[in-house]
N, CA, C and O atoms as a Maestro MAE file, in Angstrom:
{
 s_m_m2io_version
 :::
 2.0.0
}

f_m_ct {
 s_m_title
 :::
 protein
 m_atom[300] {
  # First column is atom index #
  i_m_mmod_type
  r_m_x_coord
  r_m_y_coord
  r_m_z_coord
  i_m_residue_number
  s_m_chain_name
  s_m_pdb_residue_name
  s_m_pdb_atom_name
  i_m_atomic_number
  :::
  1 25 16.276 33.804 -56.571 1 A "MET " " N  " 7
  2 3 17.240 34.854 -56.372 1 A "MET " " CA " 6
  3 2 17.068 35.473 -54.978 1 A "MET " " C  " 6
  4 15 18.043 35.854 -54.331 1 A "MET " " O  " 8
  5 25 15.815 35.564 -54.533 2 A "GLN " " N  " 7
  6 3 15.537 36.134 -53.213 2 A "GLN " " CA " 6
  7 2 16.220 35.306 -52.130 2 A "GLN " " C  " 6
  8 15 16.814 35.863 -51.206 2 A "GLN " " O  " 8
  9 25 16.141 33.984 -52.236 3 A "GLU " " N  " 7
  10 3 16.762 33.127 -51.235 3 A "GLU " " CA " 6
  11 2 18.280 33.322 -51.217 3 A "GLU " " C  " 6
  12 15 18.889 33.357 -50.148 3 A "GLU " " O  " 8
  13 25 18.878 33.447 -52.377 4 A "GLY " " N  " 7
  14 3 20.326 33.651 -52.458 4 A "GLY " " CA " 6
  15 2 20.759 34.958 -51.823 4 A "GLY " " C  " 6
  16 15 21.773 35.012 -51.128 4 A "GLY " " O  " 8
  17 25 19.990 36.010 -52.061 5 A "GLN " " N  " 7
  18 3 20.319 37.301 -51.462 5 A "GLN " " CA " 6
  19 2 20.190 37.249 -49.952 5 A "GLN " " C  " 6
  20 15 21.041 37.780 -49.238 5 A "GLN " " O  " 8
  21 25 19.137 36.616 -49.458 6 A "LEU " " N  " 7
  22 3 18.945 36.522 -48.007 6 A "LEU " " CA " 6
  23 2 19.997 35.617 -47.375 6 A "LEU " " C  " 6
  24 15 20.438 35.866 -46.254 6 A "LEU " " O  " 8
  25 25 20.401 34.565 -48.091 7 A "ARG " " N  " 7
  26 3 21.439 33.682 -47.579 7 A "ARG " " CA " 6
  27 2 22.750 34.452 -47.441 7 A "ARG " " C  " 6
  28 15 23.443 34.319 -46.432 7 A "ARG " " O  " 8
  29 25 23.095 35.254 -48.448 8 A "TRP " " N  " 7
  30 3 24.327 36.053 -48.401 8 A "TRP " " CA " 6
  31 2 24.253 37.090 -47.284 8 A "TRP " " C  " 6
  32 15 25.231 37.299 -46.565 8 A "TRP " " O  " 8
  33 25 23.099 37.738 -47.135 9 A "TYR " " N  " 7
  34 3 22.925 38.725 -46.072 9 A "TYR " " CA " 6
  35 2 23.171 38.079 -44.707 9 A "TYR " " C  " 6
  36 15 23.866 38.651 -43.868 9 A "TYR " " O  " 8
  37 25 22.610 36.903 -44.484 10 A "GLY " " N  " 7
  38 3 22.818 36.201 -43.220 10 A "GLY " " CA " 6
  39 2 24.285 35.876 -42.996 10 A "GLY " " C  " 6
  40 15 24.795 36.002 -41.883 10 A "GLY " " O  " 8
  41 25 24.963 35.454 -44.063 11 A "HIS " " N  " 7
  42 3 26.385 35.138 -43.965 11 A "HIS " " CA " 6
  43 2 27.188 36.377 -43.569 11 A "HIS " " C  " 6
  44 15 28.045 36.311 -42.689 11 A "HIS " " O  " 8
  45 25 26.907 37.493 -44.218 12 A "VAL " " N  " 7
  46 3 27.633 38.747 -43.935 12 A "VAL " " CA " 6
  47 2 27.359 39.209 -42.512 12 A "VAL " " C  " 6
  48 15 28.281 39.654 -41.828 12 A "VAL " " O  " 8
  49 25 26.130 39.117 -42.052 13 A "MET " " N  " 7
  50 3 25.784 39.611 -40.724 13 A "MET " " CA " 6
  51 2 26.386 38.756 -39.610 13 A "MET " " C  " 6
  52 15 26.550 39.238 -38.489 13 A "MET " " O  " 8
  53 25 26.714 37.507 -39.897 14 A "ARG " " N  " 7
  54 3 27.341 36.650 -38.885 14 A "ARG " " CA " 6
  55 2 28.852 36.842 -38.822 14 A "ARG " " C  " 6
  56 15 29.496 36.306 -37.921 14 A "ARG " " O  " 8
  57 25 29.425 37.581 -39.741 15 A "ARG " " N  " 7
  58 3 30.871 37.818 -39.763 15 A "ARG " " CA " 6
  59 2 31.282 38.730 -38.605 15 A "ARG " " C  " 6
  60 15 30.452 39.390 -37.980 15 A "ARG " " O  " 8
  61 25 32.584 38.743 -38.342 16 A "ASP " " N  " 7
  62 3 33.146 39.610 -37.318 16 A "ASP " " CA " 6
  63 2 32.936 41.070 -37.716 16 A "ASP " " C  " 6
  64 15 32.975 41.405 -38.900 16 A "ASP " " O  " 8
  65 25 32.717 41.928 -36.740 17 A "LYS " " N  " 7
  66 3 32.445 43.344 -37.008 17 A "LYS " " CA " 6
  67 2 33.611 44.055 -37.710 17 A "LYS " " C  " 6
  68 15 33.401 45.074 -38.369 17 A "LYS " " O  " 8
  69 25 34.816 43.537 -37.577 18 A "SER " " N  " 7
  70 3 35.966 44.176 -38.216 18 A "SER " " CA " 6
  71 2 36.203 43.662 -39.637 18 A "SER " " C  " 6
  72 15 37.089 44.161 -40.331 18 A "SER " " O  " 8
  73 25 35.428 42.679 -40.077 19 A "HIS " " N  " 7
  74 3 35.603 42.137 -41.425 19 A "HIS " " CA " 6
  75 2 35.189 43.168 -42.478 19 A "HIS " " C  " 6
  76 15 34.314 44.000 -42.238 19 A "HIS " " O  " 8
  77 25 35.822 43.102 -43.628 20 A "MET " " N  " 7
  78 3 35.582 44.075 -44.694 20 A "MET " " CA " 6
  79 2 34.104 44.162 -45.086 20 A "MET " " C  " 6
  80 15 33.597 45.262 -45.309 20 A "MET " " O  " 8
  81 25 33.408 43.033 -45.175 21 A "THR " " N  " 7
  82 3 32.002 43.061 -45.580 21 A "THR " " CA " 6
  83 2 31.144 43.807 -44.573 21 A "THR " " C  " 6
  84 15 30.196 44.491 -44.958 21 A "THR " " O  " 8
  85 25 31.458 43.687 -43.295 22 A "GLN " " N  " 7
  86 3 30.725 44.423 -42.267 22 A "GLN " " CA " 6
  87 2 30.970 45.917 -42.388 22 A "GLN " " C  " 6
  88 15 30.056 46.720 -42.199 22 A "GLN " " O  " 8
  89 25 32.203 46.290 -42.703 23 A "ARG " " N  " 7
  90 3 32.523 47.707 -42.857 23 A "ARG " " CA " 6
  91 2 31.822 48.294 -44.081 23 A "ARG " " C  " 6
  92 15 31.370 49.438 -44.041 23 A "ARG " " O  " 8
  93 25 31.726 47.531 -45.157 24 A "VAL " " N  " 7
  94 3 31.044 48.008 -46.358 24 A "VAL " " CA " 6
  95 2 29.548 48.177 -46.079 24 A "VAL " " C  " 6
  96 15 28.937 49.135 -46.554 24 A "VAL " " O  " 8
  97 25 28.961 47.265 -45.321 25 A "MET " " N  " 7
  98 3 27.539 47.368 -44.993 25 A "MET " " CA " 6
  99 2 27.247 48.619 -44.164 25 A "MET " " C  " 6
  100 15 26.131 49.137 -44.191 25 A "MET " " O  " 8
  101 25 28.246 49.100 -43.432 26 A "ALA " " N  " 7
  102 3 28.049 50.262 -42.560 26 A "ALA " " CA " 6
  103 2 28.223 51.596 -43.289 26 A "ALA " " C  " 6
  104 15 27.987 52.649 -42.698 26 A "ALA " " O  " 8
  105 25 28.629 51.571 -44.554 27 A "ILE " " N  " 7
  106 3 28.841 52.811 -45.302 27 A "ILE " " CA " 6
  107 2 27.504 53.496 -45.541 27 A "ILE " " C  " 6
  108 15 26.530 52.870 -45.958 27 A "ILE " " O  " 8
  109 25 27.481 54.780 -45.272 28 A "ASP " " N  " 7
  110 3 26.275 55.570 -45.496 28 A "ASP " " CA " 6
  111 2 26.194 55.927 -46.977 28 A "ASP " " C  " 6
  112 15 27.188 56.329 -47.582 28 A "ASP " " O  " 8
  113 25 24.998 55.776 -47.557 29 A "GLU " " N  " 7
  114 3 24.828 56.043 -48.982 29 A "GLU " " CA " 6
  115 2 24.830 57.531 -49.298 29 A "GLU " " C  " 6
  116 15 25.017 57.906 -50.456 29 A "GLU " " O  " 8
  117 25 24.633 58.366 -48.330 30 A "GLY " " N  " 7
  118 3 24.666 59.802 -48.547 30 A "GLY " " CA " 6
  119 2 23.340 60.359 -49.033 30 A "GLY " " C  " 6
  120 15 22.363 59.628 -49.192 30 A "GLY " " O  " 8
  121 25 23.322 61.646 -49.262 31 A "LYS " " N  " 7
  122 3 22.106 62.332 -49.683 31 A "LYS " " CA " 6
  123 2 22.037 62.349 -51.205 31 A "LYS " " C  " 6
  124 15 23.042 62.558 -51.884 31 A "LYS " " O  " 8
  125 25 20.836 62.127 -51.728 32 A "ARG " " N  " 7
  126 3 20.630 62.104 -53.173 32 A "ARG " " CA " 6
  127 2 19.730 63.258 -53.588 32 A "ARG " " C  " 6
  128 15 19.190 63.982 -52.752 32 A "ARG " " O  " 8
  129 25 19.586 63.409 -54.875 33 A "GLY " " N  " 7
  130 3 18.771 64.485 -55.420 33 A "GLY " " CA " 6
  131 2 17.279 64.268 -55.212 33 A "GLY " " C  " 6
  132 15 16.864 63.439 -54.403 33 A "GLY " " O  " 8
  133 25 16.481 65.026 -55.955 34 A "ARG " " N  " 7
  134 3 15.029 65.015 -55.777 34 A "ARG " " CA " 6
  135 2 14.333 64.001 -56.667 34 A "ARG " " C  " 6
  136 15 13.212 64.253 -57.106 34 A "ARG " " O  " 8
  137 25 14.931 62.906 -56.938 35 A "ARG " " N  " 7
  138 3 14.274 61.878 -57.728 35 A "ARG " " CA " 6
  139 2 13.905 60.710 -56.837 35 A "ARG " " C  " 6
  140 15 14.178 60.694 -55.637 35 A "ARG " " O  " 8
  141 25 13.269 59.727 -57.473 36 A "ARG " " N  " 7
  142 3 12.943 58.508 -56.750 36 A "ARG " " CA " 6
  143 2 14.241 57.854 -56.256 36 A "ARG " " C  " 6
  144 15 15.209 57.783 -57.012 36 A "ARG " " O  " 8
  145 25 14.283 57.383 -55.020 37 A "PRO " " N  " 7
  146 3 15.499 56.749 -54.519 37 A "PRO " " CA " 6
  147 2 15.858 55.512 -55.357 37 A "PRO " " C  " 6
  148 15 14.978 54.767 -55.789 37 A "PRO " " O  " 8
  149 25 17.143 55.309 -55.575 38 A "LEU " " N  " 7
  150 3 17.591 54.145 -56.315 38 A "LEU " " CA " 6
  151 2 17.284 52.876 -55.527 38 A "LEU " " C  " 6
  152 15 17.339 52.862 -54.297 38 A "LEU " " O  " 8
  153 25 16.964 51.827 -56.246 39 A "THR " " N  " 7
  154 3 16.743 50.539 -55.602 39 A "THR " " CA " 6
  155 2 18.102 49.887 -55.393 39 A "THR " " C  " 6
  156 15 18.730 49.428 -56.347 39 A "THR " " O  " 8
  157 25 18.549 49.849 -54.157 40 A "THR " " N  " 7
  158 3 19.846 49.267 -53.834 40 A "THR " " CA " 6
  159 2 19.655 47.832 -53.354 40 A "THR " " C  " 6
  160 15 18.542 47.406 -53.048 40 A "THR " " O  " 8
  161 25 20.769 47.095 -53.294 41 A "TRP " " N  " 7
  162 3 20.720 45.719 -52.833 41 A "TRP " " CA " 6
  163 2 20.211 45.659 -51.393 41 A "TRP " " C  " 6
  164 15 19.409 44.791 -51.048 41 A "TRP " " O  " 8
  165 25 20.679 46.583 -50.561 42 A "THR " " N  " 7
  166 3 20.275 46.604 -49.154 42 A "THR " " CA " 6
  167 2 18.774 46.845 -49.022 42 A "THR " " C  " 6
  168 15 18.103 46.173 -48.239 42 A "THR " " O  " 8
  169 25 18.254 47.789 -49.774 43 A "ARG " " N  " 7
  170 3 16.817 48.057 -49.708 43 A "ARG " " CA " 6
  171 2 16.003 46.870 -50.181 43 A "ARG " " C  " 6
  172 15 14.943 46.586 -49.623 43 A "ARG " " O  " 8
  173 25 16.481 46.174 -51.200 44 A "THR " " N  " 7
  174 3 15.789 44.986 -51.693 44 A "THR " " CA " 6
  175 2 15.767 43.895 -50.632 44 A "THR " " C  " 6
  176 15 14.736 43.263 -50.405 44 A "THR " " O  " 8
  177 25 16.902 43.677 -49.987 45 A "VAL " " N  " 7
  178 3 16.989 42.652 -48.940 45 A "VAL " " CA " 6
  179 2 16.062 42.989 -47.782 45 A "VAL " " C  " 6
  180 15 15.344 42.115 -47.296 45 A "VAL " " O  " 8
  181 25 16.063 44.241 -47.331 46 A "PHE " " N  " 7
  182 3 15.196 44.621 -46.219 46 A "PHE " " CA " 6
  183 2 13.720 44.529 -46.609 46 A "PHE " " C  " 6
  184 15 12.879 44.202 -45.771 46 A "PHE " " O  " 8
  185 25 13.404 44.809 -47.852 47 A "SER " " N  " 7
  186 3 12.028 44.654 -48.321 47 A "SER " " CA " 6
  187 2 11.612 43.184 -48.307 47 A "SER " " C  " 6
  188 15 10.505 42.851 -47.885 47 A "SER " " O  " 8
  189 25 12.497 42.315 -48.767 48 A "ASP " " N  " 7
  190 3 12.216 40.873 -48.745 48 A "ASP " " CA " 6
  191 2 12.063 40.369 -47.319 48 A "ASP " " C  " 6
  192 15 11.193 39.545 -47.036 48 A "ASP " " O  " 8
  193 25 12.911 40.864 -46.419 49 A "MET " " N  " 7
  194 3 12.827 40.448 -45.024 49 A "MET " " CA " 6
  195 2 11.503 40.891 -44.406 49 A "MET " " C  " 6
  196 15 10.890 40.145 -43.643 49 A "MET " " O  " 8
  197 25 11.067 42.092 -44.731 50 A "LYS " " N  " 7
  198 3 9.805 42.594 -44.198 50 A "LYS " " CA " 6
  199 2 8.638 41.744 -44.704 50 A "LYS " " C  " 6
  200 15 7.716 41.431 -43.951 50 A "LYS " " O  " 8
  201 25 8.687 41.379 -45.973 51 A "THR " " N  " 7
  202 3 7.643 40.544 -46.564 51 A "THR " " CA " 6
  203 2 7.559 39.184 -45.877 51 A "THR " " C  " 6
  204 15 6.469 38.653 -45.663 51 A "THR " " O  " 8
  205 25 8.717 38.625 -45.535 52 A "LEU " " N  " 7
  206 3 8.764 37.301 -44.916 52 A "LEU " " CA " 6
  207 2 8.661 37.347 -43.392 52 A "LEU " " C  " 6
  208 15 8.595 36.298 -42.751 52 A "LEU " " O  " 8
  209 25 8.645 38.532 -42.809 53 A "GLY " " N  " 7
  210 3 8.546 38.661 -41.356 53 A "GLY " " CA " 6
  211 2 9.846 38.334 -40.645 53 A "GLY " " C  " 6
  212 15 9.825 37.797 -39.538 53 A "GLY " " O  " 8
  213 25 10.981 38.649 -41.267 54 A "LEU " " N  " 7
  214 3 12.288 38.372 -40.686 54 A "LEU " " CA " 6
  215 2 12.909 39.652 -40.144 54 A "LEU " " C  " 6
  216 15 12.584 40.751 -40.595 54 A "LEU " " O  " 8
  217 25 13.808 39.500 -39.171 55 A "THR " " N  " 7
  218 3 14.515 40.644 -38.605 55 A "THR " " CA " 6
  219 2 16.021 40.392 -38.692 55 A "THR " " C  " 6
  220 15 16.449 39.240 -38.773 55 A "THR " " O  " 8
  221 25 16.830 41.458 -38.677 56 A "PRO " " N  " 7
  222 3 18.286 41.269 -38.731 56 A "PRO " " CA " 6
  223 2 18.829 40.448 -37.559 56 A "PRO " " C  " 6
  224 15 19.844 39.769 -37.709 56 A "PRO " " O  " 8
  225 25 18.185 40.496 -36.417 57 A "GLU " " N  " 7
  226 3 18.649 39.724 -35.252 57 A "GLU " " CA " 6
  227 2 18.521 38.218 -35.487 57 A "GLU " " C  " 6
  228 15 19.238 37.432 -34.868 57 A "GLU " " O  " 8
  229 25 17.625 37.819 -36.367 58 A "MET " " N  " 7
  230 3 17.416 36.401 -36.635 58 A "MET " " CA " 6
  231 2 18.594 35.773 -37.362 58 A "MET " " C  " 6
  232 15 18.705 34.547 -37.392 58 A "MET " " O  " 8
  233 25 19.475 36.572 -37.947 59 A "THR " " N  " 7
  234 3 20.617 36.030 -38.688 59 A "THR " " CA " 6
  235 2 21.630 35.364 -37.767 59 A "THR " " C  " 6
  236 15 22.433 34.551 -38.226 59 A "THR " " O  " 8
  237 25 21.612 35.688 -36.490 60 A "LYS " " N  " 7
  238 3 22.583 35.115 -35.551 60 A "LYS " " CA " 6
  239 2 22.412 33.609 -35.400 60 A "LYS " " C  " 6
  240 15 23.394 32.905 -35.166 60 A "LYS " " O  " 8
  241 25 21.196 33.101 -35.526 61 A "ASP " " N  " 7
  242 3 20.924 31.667 -35.455 61 A "ASP " " CA " 6
  243 2 20.868 31.128 -36.885 61 A "ASP " " C  " 6
  244 15 19.839 31.220 -37.555 61 A "ASP " " O  " 8
  245 25 21.982 30.567 -37.339 62 A "ARG " " N  " 7
  246 3 22.126 30.149 -38.726 62 A "ARG " " CA " 6
  247 2 21.065 29.141 -39.157 62 A "ARG " " C  " 6
  248 15 20.480 29.290 -40.230 62 A "ARG " " O  " 8
  249 25 20.809 28.138 -38.358 63 A "ILE " " N  " 7
  250 3 19.852 27.085 -38.715 63 A "ILE " " CA " 6
  251 2 18.449 27.672 -38.870 63 A "ILE " " C  " 6
  252 15 17.757 27.393 -39.849 63 A "ILE " " O  " 8
  253 25 18.047 28.470 -37.919 64 A "LYS " " N  " 7
  254 3 16.720 29.079 -37.971 64 A "LYS " " CA " 6
  255 2 16.590 30.018 -39.174 64 A "LYS " " C  " 6
  256 15 15.550 30.049 -39.833 64 A "LYS " " O  " 8
  257 25 17.652 30.782 -39.457 65 A "TRP " " N  " 7
  258 3 17.648 31.697 -40.592 65 A "TRP " " CA " 6
  259 2 17.472 30.924 -41.901 65 A "TRP " " C  " 6
  260 15 16.642 31.281 -42.737 65 A "TRP " " O  " 8
  261 25 18.266 29.858 -42.068 66 A "ARG " " N  " 7
  262 3 18.192 29.078 -43.305 66 A "ARG " " CA " 6
  263 2 16.822 28.443 -43.501 66 A "ARG " " C  " 6
  264 15 16.289 28.449 -44.611 66 A "ARG " " O  " 8
  265 25 16.252 27.900 -42.441 67 A "THR " " N  " 7
  266 3 14.929 27.285 -42.595 67 A "THR " " CA " 6
  267 2 13.863 28.339 -42.874 67 A "THR " " C  " 6
  268 15 12.902 28.066 -43.593 67 A "THR " " O  " 8
  269 25 14.017 29.529 -42.320 68 A "SER " " N  " 7
  270 3 13.043 30.603 -42.557 68 A "SER " " CA " 6
  271 2 13.054 31.058 -44.005 68 A "SER " " C  " 6
  272 15 11.994 31.278 -44.591 68 A "SER " " O  " 8
  273 25 14.237 31.203 -44.591 69 A "ILE " " N  " 7
  274 3 14.292 31.690 -45.973 69 A "ILE " " CA " 6
  275 2 13.979 30.569 -46.964 69 A "ILE " " C  " 6
  276 15 13.473 30.845 -48.051 69 A "ILE " " O  " 8
  277 25 14.260 29.337 -46.624 70 A "ARG " " N  " 7
  278 3 13.937 28.213 -47.524 70 A "ARG " " CA " 6
  279 2 12.454 27.916 -47.524 70 A "ARG " " C  " 6
  280 15 11.888 27.567 -48.561 70 A "ARG " " O  " 8
  281 25 11.818 28.049 -46.373 71 A "ARG " " N  " 7
  282 3 10.385 27.792 -46.273 71 A "ARG " " CA " 6
  283 2 9.600 28.765 -47.155 71 A "ARG " " C  " 6
  284 15 8.539 28.425 -47.680 71 A "ARG " " O  " 8
  285 25 10.133 29.970 -47.308 72 A "ALA " " N  " 7
  286 3 9.466 30.996 -48.082 72 A "ALA " " CA " 6
  287 2 9.593 30.749 -49.597 72 A "ALA " " C  " 6
  288 15 8.779 31.239 -50.380 72 A "ALA " " O  " 8
  289 25 10.619 29.987 -50.001 73 A "ASN " " N  " 7
  290 3 10.871 29.734 -51.418 73 A "ASN " " CA " 6
  291 2 10.924 28.230 -51.692 73 A "ASN " " C  " 6
  292 15 12.011 27.682 -51.874 73 A "ASN " " O  " 8
  293 25 9.770 27.550 -51.725 74 A "PRO " " N  " 7
  294 3 9.797 26.115 -51.989 74 A "PRO " " CA " 6
  295 2 10.289 25.824 -53.404 74 A "PRO " " C  " 6
  296 15 10.007 26.570 -54.342 74 A "PRO " " O  " 8
  297 25 11.023 24.733 -53.538 75 A "LYS " " N  " 7
  298 3 11.582 24.378 -54.856 75 A "LYS " " CA " 6
  299 2 10.661 23.467 -55.621 75 A "LYS " " C  " 6
  300 15 10.975 23.073 -56.744 75 A "LYS " " O  " 8
  :::
 }
 m_bond[299] {
  # First column is bond index #
  i_m_from
  i_m_to
  i_m_order
  :::
  1 1 2 1
  2 2 3 1
  3 3 4 2
  4 3 5 1
  5 5 6 1
  6 6 7 1
  7 7 8 2
  8 7 9 1
  9 9 10 1
  10 10 11 1
  11 11 12 2
  12 11 13 1
  13 13 14 1
  14 14 15 1
  15 15 16 2
  16 15 17 1
  17 17 18 1
  18 18 19 1
  19 19 20 2
  20 19 21 1
  21 21 22 1
  22 22 23 1
  23 23 24 2
  24 23 25 1
  25 25 26 1
  26 26 27 1
  27 27 28 2
  28 27 29 1
  29 29 30 1
  30 30 31 1
  31 31 32 2
  32 31 33 1
  33 33 34 1
  34 34 35 1
  35 35 36 2
  36 35 37 1
  37 37 38 1
  38 38 39 1
  39 39 40 2
  40 39 41 1
  41 41 42 1
  42 42 43 1
  43 43 44 2
  44 43 45 1
  45 45 46 1
  46 46 47 1
  47 47 48 2
  48 47 49 1
  49 49 50 1
  50 50 51 1
  51 51 52 2
  52 51 53 1
  53 53 54 1
  54 54 55 1
  55 55 56 2
  56 55 57 1
  57 57 58 1
  58 58 59 1
  59 59 60 2
  60 59 61 1
  61 61 62 1
  62 62 63 1
  63 63 64 2
  64 63 65 1
  65 65 66 1
  66 66 67 1
  67 67 68 2
  68 67 69 1
  69 69 70 1
  70 70 71 1
  71 71 72 2
  72 71 73 1
  73 73 74 1
  74 74 75 1
  75 75 76 2
  76 75 77 1
  77 77 78 1
  78 78 79 1
  79 79 80 2
  80 79 81 1
  81 81 82 1
  82 82 83 1
  83 83 84 2
  84 83 85 1
  85 85 86 1
  86 86 87 1
  87 87 88 2
  88 87 89 1
  89 89 90 1
  90 90 91 1
  91 91 92 2
  92 91 93 1
  93 93 94 1
  94 94 95 1
  95 95 96 2
  96 95 97 1
  97 97 98 1
  98 98 99 1
  99 99 100 2
  100 99 101 1
  101 101 102 1
  102 102 103 1
  103 103 104 2
  104 103 105 1
  105 105 106 1
  106 106 107 1
  107 107 108 2
  108 107 109 1
  109 109 110 1
  110 110 111 1
  111 111 112 2
  112 111 113 1
  113 113 114 1
  114 114 115 1
  115 115 116 2
  116 115 117 1
  117 117 118 1
  118 118 119 1
  119 119 120 2
  120 119 121 1
  121 121 122 1
  122 122 123 1
  123 123 124 2
  124 123 125 1
  125 125 126 1
  126 126 127 1
  127 127 128 2
  128 127 129 1
  129 129 130 1
  130 130 131 1
  131 131 132 2
  132 131 133 1
  133 133 134 1
  134 134 135 1
  135 135 136 2
  136 135 137 1
  137 137 138 1
  138 138 139 1
  139 139 140 2
  140 139 141 1
  141 141 142 1
  142 142 143 1
  143 143 144 2
  144 143 145 1
  145 145 146 1
  146 146 147 1
  147 147 148 2
  148 147 149 1
  149 149 150 1
  150 150 151 1
  151 151 152 2
  152 151 153 1
  153 153 154 1
  154 154 155 1
  155 155 156 2
  156 155 157 1
  157 157 158 1
  158 158 159 1
  159 159 160 2
  160 159 161 1
  161 161 162 1
  162 162 163 1
  163 163 164 2
  164 163 165 1
  165 165 166 1
  166 166 167 1
  167 167 168 2
  168 167 169 1
  169 169 170 1
  170 170 171 1
  171 171 172 2
  172 171 173 1
  173 173 174 1
  174 174 175 1
  175 175 176 2
  176 175 177 1
  177 177 178 1
  178 178 179 1
  179 179 180 2
  180 179 181 1
  181 181 182 1
  182 182 183 1
  183 183 184 2
  184 183 185 1
  185 185 186 1
  186 186 187 1
  187 187 188 2
  188 187 189 1
  189 189 190 1
  190 190 191 1
  191 191 192 2
  192 191 193 1
  193 193 194 1
  194 194 195 1
  195 195 196 2
  196 195 197 1
  197 197 198 1
  198 198 199 1
  199 199 200 2
  200 199 201 1
  201 201 202 1
  202 202 203 1
  203 203 204 2
  204 203 205 1
  205 205 206 1
  206 206 207 1
  207 207 208 2
  208 207 209 1
  209 209 210 1
  210 210 211 1
  211 211 212 2
  212 211 213 1
  213 213 214 1
  214 214 215 1
  215 215 216 2
  216 215 217 1
  217 217 218 1
  218 218 219 1
  219 219 220 2
  220 219 221 1
  221 221 222 1
  222 222 223 1
  223 223 224 2
  224 223 225 1
  225 225 226 1
  226 226 227 1
  227 227 228 2
  228 227 229 1
  229 229 230 1
  230 230 231 1
  231 231 232 2
  232 231 233 1
  233 233 234 1
  234 234 235 1
  235 235 236 2
  236 235 237 1
  237 237 238 1
  238 238 239 1
  239 239 240 2
  240 239 241 1
  241 241 242 1
  242 242 243 1
  243 243 244 2
  244 243 245 1
  245 245 246 1
  246 246 247 1
  247 247 248 2
  248 247 249 1
  249 249 250 1
  250 250 251 1
  251 251 252 2
  252 251 253 1
  253 253 254 1
  254 254 255 1
  255 255 256 2
  256 255 257 1
  257 257 258 1
  258 258 259 1
  259 259 260 2
  260 259 261 1
  261 261 262 1
  262 262 263 1
  263 263 264 2
  264 263 265 1
  265 265 266 1
  266 266 267 1
  267 267 268 2
  268 267 269 1
  269 269 270 1
  270 270 271 1
  271 271 272 2
  272 271 273 1
  273 273 274 1
  274 274 275 1
  275 275 276 2
  276 275 277 1
  277 277 278 1
  278 278 279 1
  279 279 280 2
  280 279 281 1
  281 281 282 1
  282 282 283 1
  283 283 284 2
  284 283 285 1
  285 285 286 1
  286 286 287 1
  287 287 288 2
  288 287 289 1
  289 289 290 1
  290 290 291 1
  291 291 292 2
  292 291 293 1
  293 293 294 1
  294 294 295 1
  295 295 296 2
  296 295 297 1
  297 297 298 1
  298 298 299 1
  299 299 300 2
  :::
 }
}
């Protein structure tokens, strides 16, 4: 599942800045109450990227991105 999420993230980040998915990614989640922050899809993806040593800039090179996320999840 981690590989699928990272693959989708890479796909979205390579899209044109005016595309709907890019605009949705830019939406601010806003301020929440005094509880533990909700685990969102974005936070999960960034946590997985940190674990694997990946950065958002790496998504621009599709081949390198795919090999990086596949190497982390051998089948």
